C-alpha positions, 0 to 999 in steps of 0.5 A: 769682250775677248773671245776664245782663241783659235786652233787651225790647220792649213795645207796646199797640194799640187794637183795631178794635172799640174804634176803631169804638166811639170808645173807647180801649185798655183794656190795659196792660203793663210790664217791669222788671229789678230789681237784687235781692240774689239777682241780676238779676230780671225782672218782666213784666205785662199786664192787660186791662181788661174792655170792659164795665167803665166804668173798665177802662182805669184798672183795667188801669193800676192792676193793672200798676203795683201788681203791679210795685211789690209784686214789686219790693219783694219782690225788693229785700227779698231775696225768692226766686221759689221763695218765691212761694206762695198767701200771697204772691200773695194779699198782692199781689192784696190790694194791687191790690184796695185800690188799685182800691177807692180809685179806685172810692171817688173816682169814686163807683162799684163795684170792678167798674167797674175789672174787669181781668185779670192775667198777671204773670211773675217770673223769677230765675236758675232759677225762673219764676213766673206769677200769672194771673187770667183770660185772656191768657197767658205763653209762654217758652223755656228755655236749650237748648230750641227749644220754646215753653211756656205755663205757664198757659193762658187761663182761661174763665169759666162762660159762653162769651167770659167770664173772671175778673177781679182785681175778682171778688167775693168774691175772684178765681180765680187760679193760680200756676205755676212753671217750673224752669230758666233762661228765655232768652226770654219773652213776656206778652200779652193775650187779643187776641193769643191766636188768633195766639200760641196753638194752641188745638187742641193747647193749645200755643204757636204757635212760628212766631209767637214765633220770628218776633217774637223774631228782631227783638230777638236780638243787641240791647243790654240795656234797653228797645228803644224803636225796636223797641217803636215798630215792634211797635206799628205791627205790632199796629196793622197791617191784617194783625193787625186782620183776625185780631183786633178786640180790644185787643192788648198784647205784652211780650217779653224776652230775655237778652243 
């Protein structure tokens, strides 16, 4: 069964703390719709490079690109979302780490210099899978449900303000979560937006944030909304957001049309 197609927007914004330090944005994100044998499928991914890692901006780009390539190949080969298990996720993470290791050798440095998180989301007809390393999160809304759900909560490391990375030694701490049901709207975001998008007191999505953000892309045509993506970038760059968070911010949102 072929599903309706998707409309999506996405943007990255450099945090004010990075601007003051004279550094660029360490985040990366992507959204790809795949015309797979099992029907239209969607890949969303966001990666946040560790600010303390010298090549984290390159790391997040490699994480994002490699995840999309691995999942795209899996889906086009007839793979089903419900088949994504620990073994499959390990293969994808190994592919990412291999690419990062090549980059590290070229620069004569260690894997940790590319430290980055991963929030990857794969959506098919009635199954959504999130593969999660570190912080950031995914929020989604199912057909006929007014509530927003966070299938995988941001992970905190052993100490305050620390988390896990794809480059962790000997192997990253990752989680796989499945959501059964048809997803109508989904957002993937980096940790710079956690305080705006999540209610840490109740450990739930902050619905007003997502309802407001998705109003802009409802009733839009399929595909990437480039104009709205530019508007999203302006919003993330705005002083009203900068007053709430000084970190890099990435948000990718998609809706069935």
